[in-house]
Residue, then its C-alpha position, 0 to 999 in steps of 0.5 A: x625077937x631082935x636080930x642084928x645081921x652084919x655084912x660087908x666085911x672082906x679083905x682090903x689093902x691098907x688105905x682102902x675103904x669098906x662099908x659095913x652094914x648092920x641090918x636090924x629086925x625086931x626093933x627100929x634103928x631110929x628109936x634105939x642106940x646102935x653100937x659098933x664093936x670090934x675084936x682083933x685076934x688075941x684082944x678084947x672086944x672094943x667099942x668103935x662107935x655109936x649112933x644114938x637115937x638122936x643121931x649123935x655119933x661118937x667114935x673111938x679115938x682110934x677111928x675118929x676122922x676115918x670112920x663114920x656111922x650112919x643109918x637108913x631108917x627105911x631099910x632099918x640098917x646102920x652102916x659103918x663107913x671105914x676109910x683109910x684102913x690100917x693093918x690094926x683095923x683088922x678084926x671081927x666087927x659086931x653091931x650091938x643094940x638092946x642087949x643083942x649082938x650080931x654074929x659079926x663080919x670079918x675085916x682083914x686089912x693086909x697088903 
């Protein structure tokens, strides 16, 4: 059974950084596409980025140049490094793979 567990969320000031983790079990992150999504209050869930099996990491225009996605195959974990955070990055961040969603981790950007 596939399980995805996000962590690393929290409160950060504008311009700050956070690194989110998505720990996977029941699947190997290096053999599957893993995606990050986010859902801001009152808004629909939106795609943030993907790390593909071949390592390709497309990102949404809204986060390009600020966010990066990586993975550690030994830890079976995918990361979302978020820099230069903005107020509008406030959301619950989810990882997704193989039709499985994690429960999310809340990121709040506030001064």
